[in-house]
C-alpha positions as CSV (number, residue, x, y, z in Angstrom):
1,M,0.0,0.0,0.1
2,G,1.3,3.4,-0.8
3,F,0.4,7.0,-1.4
4,R,1.9,9.9,-3.3
5,L,2.4,13.4,-2.1
6,P,2.0,16.2,-4.7
7,G,5.6,17.5,-4.6
8,I,7.3,14.1,-4.5
9,R,7.8,12.2,-7.8
10,K,7.6,8.5,-7.8
11,A,11.2,7.1,-8.0
12,S,11.5,5.0,-11.1
13,K,13.7,1.9,-11.4
14,S,16.0,4.1,-13.5
15,M,18.5,6.4,-11.9
16,E,17.3,9.4,-13.9
17,V,16.2,12.4,-12.0
18,P,14.1,15.1,-13.8
19,K,15.4,18.7,-14.1
20,G,14.5,20.6,-11.0
21,Y,14.5,17.5,-8.6
22,V,17.1,15.7,-6.5
23,A,17.0,12.1,-5.3
24,V,17.3,11.5,-1.7
25,Y,17.5,8.1,0.4
26,V,15.5,7.9,3.6
27,G,15.0,5.4,6.4
28,E,16.4,2.1,7.3
29,K,15.8,0.6,3.9
30,M,17.1,3.6,2.2
31,K,13.9,4.2,0.3
32,R,14.6,6.6,-2.9
33,F,12.6,9.6,-3.2
34,V,12.7,12.3,-6.0
35,I,11.9,15.7,-4.4
36,P,11.9,19.2,-5.9
37,I,15.0,21.2,-5.3
38,S,12.9,24.1,-3.9
39,Y,12.5,21.8,-0.7
40,L,16.2,22.3,0.0
41,R,15.5,26.0,0.8
42,Q,12.9,25.3,3.4
43,P,13.9,25.8,7.1
44,S,12.3,22.5,8.1
45,F,14.2,20.6,5.5
46,H,17.5,22.3,6.6
47,D,17.1,20.3,10.0
48,L,17.2,17.2,7.9
49,L,20.2,18.4,5.8
50,N,22.0,19.4,9.1
51,Q,21.5,15.7,10.3
52,A,22.8,14.4,7.1
53,E,25.9,16.6,7.3
54,E,26.6,15.4,11.1
55,E,26.1,11.7,10.3
56,F,27.5,11.5,6.9
57,G,29.5,14.6,6.0
58,F,29.8,14.9,2.3
59,E,30.2,11.0,2.0
60,H,26.8,9.6,1.2
61,P,26.9,5.8,0.8
62,M,24.0,5.6,-1.7
63,G,25.8,8.0,-4.1
64,G,22.8,10.5,-3.6
65,L,21.8,12.6,-0.6
66,T,21.0,10.3,2.4
67,I,18.7,11.7,5.0
68,P,19.1,9.9,8.4
69,C,15.6,9.9,9.7
70,R,12.5,7.5,9.6
71,E,10.5,7.5,6.4
72,D,7.4,8.5,8.3
73,V,9.0,11.6,9.7
74,F,10.3,12.4,6.2
75,L,6.8,12.0,4.7
76,D,5.4,14.3,7.4
77,I,7.8,16.9,6.7
78,T,7.4,16.9,3.0
79,S,3.7,16.8,3.3
80,H,3.8,20.1,5.1
81,L,6.1,21.5,2.4
82,N,3.6,20.5,-0.3
83,R,1.0,22.8,1.3
84,L,3.3,25.9,0.9
């Protein structure tokens, strides 16, 4: 069972990321999400970026931006960003 949030693109099997989006990996299972780059400017997303910097520095094991939080927390934060 799944659901889509308006700002988040469904991550396809290919590694391509559309222009204006960035791939992030979230949660214990490192689920891939493709999010608008505009999220990166939002203060609530800055907290996630700071956590990523503290945990991984600039070395991200998945080759993309790895966000060290639970998937449900990430979805909650991004759902609020979709309403802006």
